[in-house]
Each structure stands twice: as structure tokens, then as C-alpha cells.
mmCIF file of the N, C-alpha and C atoms, coordinates in Angstrom:
data_MODEL
# 
_entry.id   MODEL 
# 
loop_
_atom_site.group_PDB 
_atom_site.id 
_atom_site.type_symbol 
_atom_site.label_atom_id 
_atom_site.label_alt_id 
_atom_site.label_comp_id 
_atom_site.label_asym_id 
_atom_site.label_entity_id 
_atom_site.label_seq_id 
_atom_site.pdbx_PDB_ins_code 
_atom_site.Cartn_x 
_atom_site.Cartn_y 
_atom_site.Cartn_z 
_atom_site.occupancy 
_atom_site.B_iso_or_equiv 
_atom_site.pdbx_formal_charge 
_atom_site.auth_seq_id 
_atom_site.auth_comp_id 
_atom_site.auth_asym_id 
_atom_site.auth_atom_id 
_atom_site.pdbx_PDB_model_num 
ATOM 1   N N  . MET A 1 1  ? -30.892 -5.990  3.995  1.00 0.00 ? 1  MET A N  1 
ATOM 2   C CA . MET A 1 1  ? -29.905 -5.158  3.358  1.00 0.00 ? 1  MET A CA 1 
ATOM 3   C C  . MET A 1 1  ? -29.381 -5.911  2.132  1.00 0.00 ? 1  MET A C  1 
ATOM 4   N N  . LYS A 1 2  ? -29.223 -5.191  1.065  1.00 0.00 ? 2  LYS A N  1 
ATOM 5   C CA . LYS A 1 2  ? -28.676 -5.781  -0.158 1.00 0.00 ? 2  LYS A CA 1 
ATOM 6   C C  . LYS A 1 2  ? -27.187 -6.050  0.001  1.00 0.00 ? 2  LYS A C  1 
ATOM 7   N N  . TYR A 1 3  ? -26.688 -7.011  -0.754 1.00 0.00 ? 3  TYR A N  1 
ATOM 8   C CA . TYR A 1 3  ? -25.277 -7.359  -0.706 1.00 0.00 ? 3  TYR A CA 1 
ATOM 9   C C  . TYR A 1 3  ? -24.397 -6.147  -1.004 1.00 0.00 ? 3  TYR A C  1 
ATOM 10  N N  . SER A 1 4  ? -24.773 -5.356  -1.993 1.00 0.00 ? 4  SER A N  1 
ATOM 11  C CA . SER A 1 4  ? -23.969 -4.182  -2.363 1.00 0.00 ? 4  SER A CA 1 
ATOM 12  C C  . SER A 1 4  ? -23.877 -3.190  -1.202 1.00 0.00 ? 4  SER A C  1 
ATOM 13  N N  . GLU A 1 5  ? -24.950 -3.051  -0.436 1.00 0.00 ? 5  GLU A N  1 
ATOM 14  C CA . GLU A 1 5  ? -24.927 -2.162  0.729  1.00 0.00 ? 5  GLU A CA 1 
ATOM 15  C C  . GLU A 1 5  ? -23.998 -2.715  1.814  1.00 0.00 ? 5  GLU A C  1 
ATOM 16  N N  . PHE A 1 6  ? -24.038 -4.016  2.008  1.00 0.00 ? 6  PHE A N  1 
ATOM 17  C CA . PHE A 1 6  ? -23.175 -4.687  2.973  1.00 0.00 ? 6  PHE A CA 1 
ATOM 18  C C  . PHE A 1 6  ? -21.701 -4.442  2.641  1.00 0.00 ? 6  PHE A C  1 
ATOM 19  N N  . ILE A 1 7  ? -21.338 -4.634  1.385  1.00 0.00 ? 7  ILE A N  1 
ATOM 20  C CA . ILE A 1 7  ? -19.956 -4.428  0.949  1.00 0.00 ? 7  ILE A CA 1 
ATOM 21  C C  . ILE A 1 7  ? -19.567 -2.956  1.088  1.00 0.00 ? 7  ILE A C  1 
ATOM 22  N N  . SER A 1 8  ? -20.486 -2.067  0.804  1.00 0.00 ? 8  SER A N  1 
ATOM 23  C CA . SER A 1 8  ? -20.214 -0.629  0.941  1.00 0.00 ? 8  SER A CA 1 
ATOM 24  C C  . SER A 1 8  ? -19.923 -0.272  2.401  1.00 0.00 ? 8  SER A C  1 
ATOM 25  N N  . ILE A 1 9  ? -20.651 -0.873  3.330  1.00 0.00 ? 9  ILE A N  1 
ATOM 26  C CA . ILE A 1 9  ? -20.412 -0.630  4.756  1.00 0.00 ? 9  ILE A CA 1 
ATOM 27  C C  . ILE A 1 9  ? -19.010 -1.098  5.132  1.00 0.00 ? 9  ILE A C  1 
ATOM 28  N N  . ILE A 1 10 ? -18.605 -2.260  4.640  1.00 0.00 ? 10 ILE A N  1 
ATOM 29  C CA . ILE A 1 10 ? -17.260 -2.760  4.912  1.00 0.00 ? 10 ILE A CA 1 
ATOM 30  C C  . ILE A 1 10 ? -16.221 -1.791  4.343  1.00 0.00 ? 10 ILE A C  1 
ATOM 31  N N  . ASP A 1 11 ? -16.414 -1.397  3.098  1.00 0.00 ? 11 ASP A N  1 
ATOM 32  C CA . ASP A 1 11 ? -15.439 -0.549  2.409  1.00 0.00 ? 11 ASP A CA 1 
ATOM 33  C C  . ASP A 1 11 ? -15.329 0.853   3.017  1.00 0.00 ? 11 ASP A C  1 
ATOM 34  N N  . ASP A 1 12 ? -16.371 1.316   3.694  1.00 0.00 ? 12 ASP A N  1 
ATOM 35  C CA . ASP A 1 12 ? -16.328 2.628   4.340  1.00 0.00 ? 12 ASP A CA 1 
ATOM 36  C C  . ASP A 1 12 ? -15.359 2.673   5.520  1.00 0.00 ? 12 ASP A C  1 
ATOM 37  N N  . CYS A 1 13 ? -14.995 1.500   6.032  1.00 0.00 ? 13 CYS A N  1 
ATOM 38  C CA . CYS A 1 13 ? -14.021 1.382   7.137  1.00 0.00 ? 13 CYS A CA 1 
ATOM 39  C C  . CYS A 1 13 ? -14.465 2.102   8.406  1.00 0.00 ? 13 CYS A C  1 
ATOM 40  N N  . CYS A 1 14 ? -15.759 2.168   8.657  1.00 0.00 ? 14 CYS A N  1 
ATOM 41  C CA . CYS A 1 14 ? -16.256 2.859   9.845  1.00 0.00 ? 14 CYS A CA 1 
ATOM 42  C C  . CYS A 1 14 ? -16.917 1.912   10.848 1.00 0.00 ? 14 CYS A C  1 
ATOM 43  N N  . ASN A 1 15 ? -17.199 0.678   10.444 1.00 0.00 ? 15 ASN A N  1 
ATOM 44  C CA . ASN A 1 15 ? -17.953 -0.230  11.293 1.00 0.00 ? 15 ASN A CA 1 
ATOM 45  C C  . ASN A 1 15 ? -17.304 -1.603  11.372 1.00 0.00 ? 15 ASN A C  1 
ATOM 46  N N  . ASP A 1 16 ? -17.401 -2.201  12.557 1.00 0.00 ? 16 ASP A N  1 
ATOM 47  C CA . ASP A 1 16 ? -17.051 -3.601  12.724 1.00 0.00 ? 16 ASP A CA 1 
ATOM 48  C C  . ASP A 1 16 ? -18.305 -4.424  12.458 1.00 0.00 ? 16 ASP A C  1 
ATOM 49  N N  . ILE A 1 17 ? -18.131 -5.599  11.885 1.00 0.00 ? 17 ILE A N  1 
ATOM 50  C CA . ILE A 1 17 ? -19.259 -6.441  11.514 1.00 0.00 ? 17 ILE A CA 1 
ATOM 51  C C  . ILE A 1 17 ? -19.028 -7.830  12.073 1.00 0.00 ? 17 ILE A C  1 
ATOM 52  N N  . VAL A 1 18 ? -20.046 -8.385  12.712 1.00 0.00 ? 18 VAL A N  1 
ATOM 53  C CA . VAL A 1 18 ? -19.974 -9.758  13.203 1.00 0.00 ? 18 VAL A CA 1 
ATOM 54  C C  . VAL A 1 18 ? -21.263 -10.490 12.835 1.00 0.00 ? 18 VAL A C  1 
ATOM 55  N N  . PHE A 1 19 ? -21.126 -11.782 12.588 1.00 0.00 ? 19 PHE A N  1 
ATOM 56  C CA . PHE A 1 19 ? -22.258 -12.665 12.319 1.00 0.00 ? 19 PHE A CA 1 
ATOM 57  C C  . PHE A 1 19 ? -21.758 -14.085 12.467 1.00 0.00 ? 19 PHE A C  1 
ATOM 58  N N  . SER A 1 20 ? -22.614 -15.053 12.233 1.00 0.00 ? 20 SER A N  1 
ATOM 59  C CA . SER A 1 20 ? -22.156 -16.442 12.257 1.00 0.00 ? 20 SER A CA 1 
ATOM 60  C C  . SER A 1 20 ? -22.537 -17.115 10.943 1.00 0.00 ? 20 SER A C  1 
ATOM 61  N N  . TYR A 1 21 ? -21.733 -18.108 10.599 1.00 0.00 ? 21 TYR A N  1 
ATOM 62  C CA . TYR A 1 21 ? -21.972 -18.889 9.393  1.00 0.00 ? 21 TYR A CA 1 
ATOM 63  C C  . TYR A 1 21 ? -21.557 -20.321 9.697  1.00 0.00 ? 21 TYR A C  1 
ATOM 64  N N  . ARG A 1 22 ? -22.448 -21.246 9.453  1.00 0.00 ? 22 ARG A N  1 
ATOM 65  C CA . ARG A 1 22 ? -22.219 -22.670 9.732  1.00 0.00 ? 22 ARG A CA 1 
ATOM 66  C C  . ARG A 1 22 ? -21.762 -22.905 11.167 1.00 0.00 ? 22 ARG A C  1 
ATOM 67  N N  . GLY A 1 23 ? -22.359 -22.156 12.071 1.00 0.00 ? 23 GLY A N  1 
ATOM 68  C CA . GLY A 1 23 ? -22.069 -22.319 13.491 1.00 0.00 ? 23 GLY A CA 1 
ATOM 69  C C  . GLY A 1 23 ? -20.758 -21.717 13.955 1.00 0.00 ? 23 GLY A C  1 
ATOM 70  N N  . LYS A 1 24 ? -20.066 -21.017 13.080 1.00 0.00 ? 24 LYS A N  1 
ATOM 71  C CA . LYS A 1 24 ? -18.798 -20.382 13.444 1.00 0.00 ? 24 LYS A CA 1 
ATOM 72  C C  . LYS A 1 24 ? -18.982 -18.866 13.450 1.00 0.00 ? 24 LYS A C  1 
ATOM 73  N N  . LYS A 1 25 ? -18.340 -18.216 14.405 1.00 0.00 ? 25 LYS A N  1 
ATOM 74  C CA . LYS A 1 25 ? -18.402 -16.753 14.458 1.00 0.00 ? 25 LYS A CA 1 
ATOM 75  C C  . LYS A 1 25 ? -17.518 -16.150 13.376 1.00 0.00 ? 25 LYS A C  1 
ATOM 76  N N  . VAL A 1 26 ? -18.003 -15.040 12.828 1.00 0.00 ? 26 VAL A N  1 
ATOM 77  C CA . VAL A 1 26 ? -17.290 -14.312 11.774 1.00 0.00 ? 26 VAL A CA 1 
ATOM 78  C C  . VAL A 1 26 ? -17.151 -12.861 12.226 1.00 0.00 ? 26 VAL A C  1 
ATOM 79  N N  . GLY A 1 27 ? -15.996 -12.282 11.991 1.00 0.00 ? 27 GLY A N  1 
ATOM 80  C CA . GLY A 1 27 ? -15.784 -10.875 12.284 1.00 0.00 ? 27 GLY A CA 1 
ATOM 81  C C  . GLY A 1 27 ? -15.040 -10.209 11.139 1.00 0.00 ? 27 GLY A C  1 
ATOM 82  N N  . ILE A 1 28 ? -15.448 -9.006  10.823 1.00 0.00 ? 28 ILE A N  1 
ATOM 83  C CA . ILE A 1 28 ? -14.778 -8.192  9.808  1.00 0.00 ? 28 ILE A CA 1 
ATOM 84  C C  . ILE A 1 28 ? -14.508 -6.836  10.448 1.00 0.00 ? 28 ILE A C  1 
ATOM 85  N N  . PHE A 1 29 ? -13.231 -6.492  10.556 1.00 0.00 ? 29 PHE A N  1 
ATOM 86  C CA . PHE A 1 29 ? -12.823 -5.281  11.255 1.00 0.00 ? 29 PHE A CA 1 
ATOM 87  C C  . PHE A 1 29 ? -11.968 -4.416  10.338 1.00 0.00 ? 29 PHE A C  1 
ATOM 88  N N  . PRO A 1 30 ? -12.586 -3.459  9.654  1.00 0.00 ? 30 PRO A N  1 
ATOM 89  C CA . PRO A 1 30 ? -11.832 -2.559  8.771  1.00 0.00 ? 30 PRO A CA 1 
ATOM 90  C C  . PRO A 1 30 ? -10.974 -1.587  9.573  1.00 0.00 ? 30 PRO A C  1 
ATOM 91  N N  . GLN A 1 31 ? -9.868  -1.201  8.991  1.00 0.00 ? 31 GLN A N  1 
ATOM 92  C CA . GLN A 1 31 ? -8.963  -0.263  9.639  1.00 0.00 ? 31 GLN A CA 1 
ATOM 93  C C  . GLN A 1 31 ? -8.278  0.565   8.561  1.00 0.00 ? 31 GLN A C  1 
ATOM 94  N N  . VAL A 1 32 ? -8.037  1.827   8.865  1.00 0.00 ? 32 VAL A N  1 
ATOM 95  C CA . VAL A 1 32 ? -7.269  2.694   7.976  1.00 0.00 ? 32 VAL A CA 1 
ATOM 96  C C  . VAL A 1 32 ? -6.042  3.163   8.746  1.00 0.00 ? 32 VAL A C  1 
ATOM 97  N N  . SER A 1 33 ? -4.880  2.944   8.160  1.00 0.00 ? 33 SER A N  1 
ATOM 98  C CA . SER A 1 33 ? -3.629  3.364   8.782  1.00 0.00 ? 33 SER A CA 1 
ATOM 99  C C  . SER A 1 33 ? -2.754  3.992   7.704  1.00 0.00 ? 33 SER A C  1 
ATOM 100 N N  . ASN A 1 34 ? -2.338  5.224   7.942  1.00 0.00 ? 34 ASN A N  1 
ATOM 101 C CA . ASN A 1 34 ? -1.531  5.965   6.962  1.00 0.00 ? 34 ASN A CA 1 
ATOM 102 C C  . ASN A 1 34 ? -2.202  6.014   5.590  1.00 0.00 ? 34 ASN A C  1 
ATOM 103 N N  . GLY A 1 35 ? -3.515  6.152   5.594  1.00 0.00 ? 35 GLY A N  1 
ATOM 104 C CA . GLY A 1 35 ? -4.267  6.253   4.346  1.00 0.00 ? 35 GLY A CA 1 
ATOM 105 C C  . GLY A 1 35 ? -4.500  4.936   3.628  1.00 0.00 ? 35 GLY A C  1 
ATOM 106 N N  . GLU A 1 36 ? -4.042  3.837   4.195  1.00 0.00 ? 36 GLU A N  1 
ATOM 107 C CA . GLU A 1 36 ? -4.193  2.513   3.580  1.00 0.00 ? 36 GLU A CA 1 
ATOM 108 C C  . GLU A 1 36 ? -5.261  1.714   4.320  1.00 0.00 ? 36 GLU A C  1 
ATOM 109 N N  . LYS A 1 37 ? -6.170  1.113   3.571  1.00 0.00 ? 37 LYS A N  1 
ATOM 110 C CA . LYS A 1 37 ? -7.208  0.277   4.168  1.00 0.00 ? 37 LYS A CA 1 
ATOM 111 C C  . LYS A 1 37 ? -6.668  -1.127  4.412  1.00 0.00 ? 37 LYS A C  1 
ATOM 112 N N  . GLU A 1 38 ? -7.150  -1.720  5.491  1.00 0.00 ? 38 GLU A N  1 
ATOM 113 C CA . GLU A 1 38 ? -6.864  -3.124  5.766  1.00 0.00 ? 38 GLU A CA 1 
ATOM 114 C C  . GLU A 1 38 ? -8.107  -3.709  6.427  1.00 0.00 ? 38 GLU A C  1 
ATOM 115 N N  . PHE A 1 39 ? -8.417  -4.945  6.083  1.00 0.00 ? 39 PHE A N  1 
ATOM 116 C CA . PHE A 1 39 ? -9.612  -5.590  6.583  1.00 0.00 ? 39 PHE A CA 1 
ATOM 117 C C  . PHE A 1 39 ? -9.195  -6.855  7.322  1.00 0.00 ? 39 PHE A C  1 
ATOM 118 N N  . HIS A 1 40 ? -9.331  -6.828  8.645  1.00 0.00 ? 40 HIS A N  1 
ATOM 119 C CA . HIS A 1 40 ? -8.994  -7.972  9.487  1.00 0.00 ? 40 HIS A CA 1 
ATOM 120 C C  . HIS A 1 40 ? -10.251 -8.833  9.603  1.00 0.00 ? 40 HIS A C  1 
ATOM 121 N N  . THR A 1 41 ? -10.113 -10.101 9.315  1.00 0.00 ? 41 THR A N  1 
ATOM 122 C CA . THR A 1 41 ? -11.269 -10.985 9.363  1.00 0.00 ? 41 THR A CA 1 
ATOM 123 C C  . THR A 1 41 ? -10.941 -12.253 10.145 1.00 0.00 ? 41 THR A C  1 
ATOM 124 N N  . TYR A 1 42 ? -11.986 -12.850 10.694 1.00 0.00 ? 42 TYR A N  1 
ATOM 125 C CA . TYR A 1 42 ? -11.842 -14.188 11.259 1.00 0.00 ? 42 TYR A CA 1 
ATOM 126 C C  . TYR A 1 42 ? -13.091 -14.993 10.935 1.00 0.00 ? 42 TYR A C  1 
ATOM 127 N N  . TYR A 1 43 ? -12.928 -16.287 10.887 1.00 0.00 ? 43 TYR A N  1 
ATOM 128 C CA . TYR A 1 43 ? -14.016 -17.236 10.664 1.00 0.00 ? 43 TYR A CA 1 
ATOM 129 C C  . TYR A 1 43 ? -13.684 -18.457 11.508 1.00 0.00 ? 43 TYR A C  1 
ATOM 130 N N  . GLY A 1 44 ? -14.380 -18.606 12.623 1.00 0.00 ? 44 GLY A N  1 
ATOM 131 C CA . GLY A 1 44 ? -14.020 -19.649 13.564 1.00 0.00 ? 44 GLY A CA 1 
ATOM 132 C C  . GLY A 1 44 ? -12.610 -19.401 14.075 1.00 0.00 ? 44 GLY A C  1 
ATOM 133 N N  . ASP A 1 45 ? -11.729 -20.380 13.918 1.00 0.00 ? 45 ASP A N  1 
ATOM 134 C CA . ASP A 1 45 ? -10.344 -20.258 14.376 1.00 0.00 ? 45 ASP A CA 1 
ATOM 135 C C  . ASP A 1 45 ? -9.404  -19.688 13.317 1.00 0.00 ? 45 ASP A C  1 
ATOM 136 N N  . LEU A 1 46 ? -9.913  -19.436 12.114 1.00 0.00 ? 46 LEU A N  1 
ATOM 137 C CA . LEU A 1 46 ? -9.078  -18.911 11.030 1.00 0.00 ? 46 LEU A CA 1 
ATOM 138 C C  . LEU A 1 46 ? -9.112  -17.387 11.033 1.00 0.00 ? 46 LEU A C  1 
ATOM 139 N N  . SER A 1 47 ? -8.018  -16.777 10.658 1.00 0.00 ? 47 SER A N  1 
ATOM 140 C CA . SER A 1 47 ? -8.005  -15.325 10.507 1.00 0.00 ? 47 SER A CA 1 
ATOM 141 C C  . SER A 1 47 ? -7.177  -14.963 9.273  1.00 0.00 ? 47 SER A C  1 
ATOM 142 N N  . LYS A 1 48 ? -7.519  -13.822 8.700  1.00 0.00 ? 48 LYS A N  1 
ATOM 143 C CA . LYS A 1 48 ? -6.832  -13.379 7.494  1.00 0.00 ? 48 LYS A CA 1 
ATOM 144 C C  . LYS A 1 48 ? -7.007  -11.875 7.355  1.00 0.00 ? 48 LYS A C  1 
ATOM 145 N N  . ASN A 1 49 ? -6.026  -11.217 6.766  1.00 0.00 ? 49 ASN A N  1 
ATOM 146 C CA . ASN A 1 49 ? -6.094  -9.785  6.490  1.00 0.00 ? 49 ASN A CA 1 
ATOM 147 C C  . ASN A 1 49 ? -6.139  -9.563  4.980  1.00 0.00 ? 49 ASN A C  1 
ATOM 148 N N  . TYR A 1 50 ? -6.886  -8.544  4.585  1.00 0.00 ? 50 TYR A N  1 
ATOM 149 C CA . TYR A 1 50 ? -7.010  -8.174  3.181  1.00 0.00 ? 50 TYR A CA 1 
ATOM 150 C C  . TYR A 1 50 ? -6.672  -6.694  3.039  1.00 0.00 ? 50 TYR A C  1 
ATOM 151 N N  . HIS A 1 51 ? -6.134  -6.316  1.896  1.00 0.00 ? 51 HIS A N  1 
ATOM 152 C CA . HIS A 1 51 ? -5.784  -4.920  1.649  1.00 0.00 ? 51 HIS A CA 1 
ATOM 153 C C  . HIS A 1 51 ? -6.799  -4.202  0.769  1.00 0.00 ? 51 HIS A C  1 
ATOM 154 N N  . SER A 1 52 ? -7.844  -4.927  0.352  1.00 0.00 ? 52 SER A N  1 
ATOM 155 C CA . SER A 1 52 ? -8.937  -4.295  -0.388 1.00 0.00 ? 52 SER A CA 1 
ATOM 156 C C  . SER A 1 52 ? -10.199 -5.127  -0.223 1.00 0.00 ? 52 SER A C  1 
ATOM 157 N N  . VAL A 1 53 ? -11.328 -4.479  -0.392 1.00 0.00 ? 53 VAL A N  1 
ATOM 158 C CA . VAL A 1 53 ? -12.604 -5.199  -0.352 1.00 0.00 ? 53 VAL A CA 1 
ATOM 159 C C  . VAL A 1 53 ? -12.666 -6.194  -1.509 1.00 0.00 ? 53 VAL A C  1 
ATOM 160 N N  . ALA A 1 54 ? -12.104 -5.821  -2.643 1.00 0.00 ? 54 ALA A N  1 
ATOM 161 C CA . ALA A 1 54 ? -12.106 -6.732  -3.803 1.00 0.00 ? 54 ALA A CA 1 
ATOM 162 C C  . ALA A 1 54 ? -11.363 -8.024  -3.477 1.00 0.00 ? 54 ALA A C  1 
ATOM 163 N N  . ASP A 1 55 ? -10.248 -7.921  -2.767 1.00 0.00 ? 55 ASP A N  1 
ATOM 164 C CA . ASP A 1 55 ? -9.511  -9.127  -2.361 1.00 0.00 ? 55 ASP A CA 1 
ATOM 165 C C  . ASP A 1 55 ? -10.355 -9.977  -1.418 1.00 0.00 ? 55 ASP A C  1 
ATOM 166 N N  . PHE A 1 56 ? -11.024 -9.330  -0.474 1.00 0.00 ? 56 PHE A N  1 
ATOM 167 C CA . PHE A 1 56 ? -11.910 -10.036 0.454  1.00 0.00 ? 56 PHE A CA 1 
ATOM 168 C C  . PHE A 1 56 ? -13.030 -10.742 -0.307 1.00 0.00 ? 56 PHE A C  1 
ATOM 169 N N  . GLU A 1 57 ? -13.653 -10.029 -1.237 1.00 0.00 ? 57 GLU A N  1 
ATOM 170 C CA . GLU A 1 57 ? -14.765 -10.616 -1.996 1.00 0.00 ? 57 GLU A CA 1 
ATOM 171 C C  . GLU A 1 57 ? -14.316 -11.780 -2.872 1.00 0.00 ? 57 GLU A C  1 
ATOM 172 N N  . ALA A 1 58 ? -13.100 -11.744 -3.361 1.00 0.00 ? 58 ALA A N  1 
ATOM 173 C CA . ALA A 1 58 ? -12.611 -12.775 -4.281 1.00 0.00 ? 58 ALA A CA 1 
ATOM 174 C C  . ALA A 1 58 ? -12.156 -14.049 -3.572 1.00 0.00 ? 58 ALA A C  1 
ATOM 175 N N  . ASP A 1 59 ? -11.878 -13.954 -2.279 1.00 0.00 ? 59 ASP A N  1 
ATOM 176 C CA . ASP A 1 59 ? -11.321 -15.096 -1.550 1.00 0.00 ? 59 ASP A CA 1 
ATOM 177 C C  . ASP A 1 59 ? -12.412 -16.086 -1.138 1.00 0.00 ? 59 ASP A C  1 
ATOM 178 N N  . THR A 1 60 ? -12.088 -17.352 -1.191 1.00 0.00 ? 60 THR A N  1 
ATOM 179 C CA . THR A 1 60 ? -13.011 -18.411 -0.764 1.00 0.00 ? 60 THR A CA 1 
ATOM 180 C C  . THR A 1 60 ? -12.710 -18.779 0.693  1.00 0.00 ? 60 THR A C  1 
ATOM 181 N N  . PHE A 1 61 ? -12.734 -17.800 1.543  1.00 0.00 ? 61 PHE A N  1 
ATOM 182 C CA . PHE A 1 61 ? -12.369 -17.904 2.957  1.00 0.00 ? 61 PHE A CA 1 
ATOM 183 C C  . PHE A 1 61 ? -13.376 -18.714 3.773  1.00 0.00 ? 61 PHE A C  1 
ATOM 184 N N  . PHE A 1 62 ? -14.615 -18.765 3.353  1.00 0.00 ? 62 PHE A N  1 
ATOM 185 C CA . PHE A 1 62 ? -15.688 -19.376 4.126  1.00 0.00 ? 62 PHE A CA 1 
ATOM 186 C C  . PHE A 1 62 ? -15.956 -20.803 3.647  1.00 0.00 ? 62 PHE A C  1 
ATOM 187 N N  . ASP A 1 63 ? -15.142 -21.738 4.116  1.00 0.00 ? 63 ASP A N  1 
ATOM 188 C CA . ASP A 1 63 ? -15.270 -23.151 3.738  1.00 0.00 ? 63 ASP A CA 1 
ATOM 189 C C  . ASP A 1 63 ? -15.312 -23.339 2.224  1.00 0.00 ? 63 ASP A C  1 
ATOM 190 N N  . GLY A 1 64 ? -14.493 -22.580 1.511  1.00 0.00 ? 64 GLY A N  1 
ATOM 191 C CA . GLY A 1 64 ? -14.433 -22.700 0.062  1.00 0.00 ? 64 GLY A CA 1 
ATOM 192 C C  . GLY A 1 64 ? -15.426 -21.828 -0.685 1.00 0.00 ? 64 GLY A C  1 
ATOM 193 N N  . TYR A 1 65 ? -16.116 -20.970 0.035  1.00 0.00 ? 65 TYR A N  1 
ATOM 194 C CA . TYR A 1 65 ? -17.099 -20.076 -0.583 1.00 0.00 ? 65 TYR A CA 1 
ATOM 195 C C  . TYR A 1 65 ? -16.683 -18.623 -0.404 1.00 0.00 ? 65 TYR A C  1 
ATOM 196 N N  . LYS A 1 66 ? -17.066 -17.808 -1.370 1.00 0.00 ? 66 LYS A N  1 
ATOM 197 C CA . LYS A 1 66 ? -16.870 -16.359 -1.286 1.00 0.00 ? 66 LYS A CA 1 
ATOM 198 C C  . LYS A 1 66 ? -17.990 -15.756 -0.446 1.00 0.00 ? 66 LYS A C  1 
ATOM 199 N N  . ILE A 1 67 ? -17.755 -14.567 0.064  1.00 0.00 ? 67 ILE A N  1 
ATOM 200 C CA . ILE A 1 67 ? -18.770 -13.880 0.855  1.00 0.00 ? 67 ILE A CA 1 
ATOM 201 C C  . ILE A 1 67 ? -20.071 -13.710 0.062  1.00 0.00 ? 67 ILE A C  1 
ATOM 202 N N  . ALA A 1 68 ? -19.989 -13.439 -1.216 1.00 0.00 ? 68 ALA A N  1 
ATOM 203 C CA . ALA A 1 68 ? -21.203 -13.283 -2.038 1.00 0.00 ? 68 ALA A CA 1 
ATOM 204 C C  . ALA A 1 68 ? -21.989 -14.583 -2.108 1.00 0.00 ? 68 ALA A C  1 
ATOM 205 N N  . ASP A 1 69 ? -21.280 -15.722 -2.080 1.00 0.00 ? 69 ASP A N  1 
ATOM 206 C CA . ASP A 1 69 ? -21.944 -17.023 -2.153 1.00 0.00 ? 69 ASP A CA 1 
ATOM 207 C C  . ASP A 1 69 ? -22.750 -17.326 -0.899 1.00 0.00 ? 69 ASP A C  1 
ATOM 208 N N  . ILE A 1 70 ? -22.294 -16.841 0.238  1.00 0.00 ? 70 ILE A N  1 
ATOM 209 C CA . ILE A 1 70 ? -22.958 -17.177 1.502  1.00 0.00 ? 70 ILE A CA 1 
ATOM 210 C C  . ILE A 1 70 ? -23.871 -16.068 2.015  1.00 0.00 ? 70 ILE A C  1 
ATOM 211 N N  . TYR A 1 71 ? -23.811 -14.901 1.421  1.00 0.00 ? 71 TYR A N  1 
ATOM 212 C CA . TYR A 1 71 ? -24.500 -13.735 1.981  1.00 0.00 ? 71 TYR A CA 1 
ATOM 213 C C  . TYR A 1 71 ? -25.985 -13.980 2.238  1.00 0.00 ? 71 TYR A C  1 
ATOM 214 N N  . ASP A 1 72 ? -26.690 -14.590 1.315  1.00 0.00 ? 72 ASP A N  1 
ATOM 215 C CA . ASP A 1 72 ? -28.129 -14.795 1.492  1.00 0.00 ? 72 ASP A CA 1 
ATOM 216 C C  . ASP A 1 72 ? -28.471 -15.766 2.613  1.00 0.00 ? 72 ASP A C  1 
ATOM 217 N N  . SER A 1 73 ? -27.510 -16.545 3.081  1.00 0.00 ? 73 SER A N  1 
ATOM 218 C CA . SER A 1 73 ? -27.775 -17.478 4.169  1.00 0.00 ? 73 SER A CA 1 
ATOM 219 C C  . SER A 1 73 ? -27.350 -16.943 5.529  1.00 0.00 ? 73 SER A C  1 
ATOM 220 N N  . ILE A 1 74 ? -26.847 -15.713 5.569  1.00 0.00 ? 74 ILE A N  1 
ATOM 221 C CA . ILE A 1 74 ? -26.419 -15.106 6.830  1.00 0.00 ? 74 ILE A CA 1 
ATOM 222 C C  . ILE A 1 74 ? -27.621 -14.438 7.508  1.00 0.00 ? 74 ILE A C  1 
ATOM 223 N N  . ASN A 1 75 ? -27.768 -14.716 8.781  1.00 0.00 ? 75 ASN A N  1 
ATOM 224 C CA . ASN A 1 75 ? -28.793 -14.049 9.576  1.00 0.00 ? 75 ASN A CA 1 
ATOM 225 C C  . ASN A 1 75 ? -28.112 -13.285 10.698 1.00 0.00 ? 75 ASN A C  1 
ATOM 226 N N  . ASP A 1 76 ? -28.807 -12.306 11.216 1.00 0.00 ? 76 ASP A N  1 
ATOM 227 C CA . ASP A 1 76 ? -28.349 -11.584 12.395 1.00 0.00 ? 76 ASP A CA 1 
ATOM 228 C C  . ASP A 1 76 ? -26.964 -10.966 12.234 1.00 0.00 ? 76 ASP A C  1 
ATOM 229 N N  . ILE A 1 77 ? -26.816 -10.141 11.232 1.00 0.00 ? 77 ILE A N  1 
ATOM 230 C CA . ILE A 1 77 ? -25.588 -9.386  11.068 1.00 0.00 ? 77 ILE A CA 1 
ATOM 231 C C  . ILE A 1 77 ? -25.602 -8.223  12.049 1.00 0.00 ? 77 ILE A C  1 
ATOM 232 N N  . PHE A 1 78 ? -24.553 -8.138  12.853 1.00 0.00 ? 78 PHE A N  1 
ATOM 233 C CA . PHE A 1 78 ? -24.427 -7.051  13.821 1.00 0.00 ? 78 PHE A CA 1 
ATOM 234 C C  . PHE A 1 78 ? -23.360 -6.082  13.327 1.00 0.00 ? 78 PHE A C  1 
ATOM 235 N N  . ILE A 1 79 ? -23.756 -4.823  13.189 1.00 0.00 ? 79 ILE A N  1 
ATOM 236 C CA . ILE A 1 79 ? -22.843 -3.782  12.704 1.00 0.00 ? 79 ILE A CA 1 
ATOM 237 C C  . ILE A 1 79 ? -22.699 -2.754  13.816 1.00 0.00 ? 79 ILE A C  1 
ATOM 238 N N  . SER A 1 80 ? -21.462 -2.524  14.233 1.00 0.00 ? 80 SER A N  1 
ATOM 239 C CA . SER A 1 80 ? -21.246 -1.543  15.299 1.00 0.00 ? 80 SER A CA 1 
ATOM 240 C C  . SER A 1 80 ? -20.303 -0.439  14.848 1.00 0.00 ? 80 SER A C  1 
# 
């Protein structure tokens, strides 16, 4: 799957996404409440919420890297 498709799935707010990176579990759980999107994420023991996909993409949440920086090294993405 292309990176743009991955981000589109997140932004659609219909699926939970889990994978691992550097031996740590990662979860992205989109939610819509009162018409507002929120993206709950965790990476190992860290967790953070974002109010837009752009904020999520811009953050260096993954050991100082953005999601776009690590995307090609992610295997076994589970989308439910």
C-alpha cells in the first residue's frame, strides 16, 4: 500500500491500525465526536492524541522520526 493510501485510511476515521516499529507496538485509533476528528496513538509506552492527520504526520513521535520517515520500514500493518 502506498503511503498516501495509508494516510487516507487513517483520515477516514473508520479503521484502527496496529503495527510494530523498532520492536515496539504502535496503534492509531481514529475517532469522531461531535463532528471533530481525533487520532489516539501509542508507540510502546508513549501515547499522544492529535486533532488532525496533518498534526500526526508532522510530529516526530517515533523516536524522533515522522510517520512518513518510517513508513517504508513498517511490515505487517493490521487494519481493522
